[in-house]
N, C-alpha and C positions, 0 to 999 in steps of 0.2 A: 175287147173294147173297154176303155175306161172313161168314165165321165166324172168331172169334178167341177166345183164352183170355188172360185177364188175371190176374196174380198179385196177390192182396189179402191180405197177411199178417195183417191185423187181424181177419179172419173167425174167429169162435170159437163161434158158437151159432146156434140157430134164429132168434133175433131178427135177427141179422146177415143171414142168408139172406133172410128176409122183407123186410127194409128195402131191401136192394140189389136184389132181384128186382122189388120194387114200383116203385122209382125208375127203374131202367133199362127195365123193361117198359112204363112209361108214356110213353116217348119215341116219337115218330112214327118209323116205319120199322123198329122192332125187331120181329123175328119170333120170337125165342126168347131166353130168358136162364135160365141154370141155375147156381146157386151150389153149389159142392162145399165143404162145411164142413171136412172132413178134409184135403182137398188145398189149401184156402185159395185157390181159384181161382173165376173167374167166366167161364163160356162164354157168348158172345153171338153171335147170328146176326141180321144186319140187311140191309136192302135197300140196295144201292149207290146213293149219291147222295141218300139220304133223311136219313141221320144220319152223323156222322163220329166218329172216335175221341175227339177232345177233348171232344165233347158227352157221350159215354158215360162218360169218366173224370170229368168234372164232376159227373155224376149220382151216381156212386159216392162221390166225395169229398165231395159235398154232404150225404151221409148220415153223414159222420164217419169214413170209411175211407180208407186210403192205397193207391193203386195203385202197386205196386212196379215193374212193367215195362209198357211201352206199345208 
């Protein structure tokens, strides 16, 4: 199991939270995703070998947000 925190400076509201959590949560191998609106971060937990960081970043960026660190 891998846990990581991504900085997503575009997060500003409940819609952002819902959009990102829905997109990342739908990926195979994701066991947890939590968006912190105030901290503008996304905490992700996933099964090793099931999904990789570029796929998670693509899911977030596909919703119109920028991942600042990877």
